[in-house]
C-alpha positions, 0 to 999 in steps of 0.5 A: 570269349569269357569276357563276353559271357561275363558281360552278357551275364552282368547285363542280365543281372542289371536288367533284373535290377531294373525289373526289381526297381520297377517292382519296388515302385509298384509295391510301394504305391500298392502298399500305400494305397491299399493300407489307406483303403483308397484302392478298389479291389479291381485296381489292386488286382491289376497292380498285383498283375503288373507286379507278377510280370515284373517279378517274373521278368527279374527271375528270368533274367537272374536265371539267364545270368546263372546259365551264362556264368559260373557265378553262384546265384542260386540264392538269388534265384530262390529269393526271386522265386519266393517273390514270384510265389508270394505275389501269386498267392497274394493276388487273391487277397484272401488275407485280412486287409492289415495282413495283406498290406504287411505282406505287400510291404514285406515284398517291397523290402525283399525286392529292394534287398535283392536289387541291392544284392545283385549289385554284388553279383554284377561286380563278381561277374565282371571280376571273373565269375567268383563263386562267393557272391 
């Protein structure tokens, strides 16, 4: 039974990685377009809405993995929650254009870092639920 629980948790973490990879892609397109001023506010807000869905999906999967295993993933939950909150705050686009573009780029970097960190968590879960991931 523990092996099945670990497999389920690993699947949730891998699903979160897929969400984060998609999030990276949308954020990169949004950053490039927004920084070059070639994107309407409506299109940017629509893309940001997609980012919110992806970020929430990743957060939900990381939280689900946490429930399924003894693995210590609260740092990943905190980071994913930070991404969700930041995207929500950015969706109003109240910052100056350069600052908004920089924040979008920062989200891209953090999403990539979290995606890579989850690889370590998947490995730890499959090895038996180490608390050191």
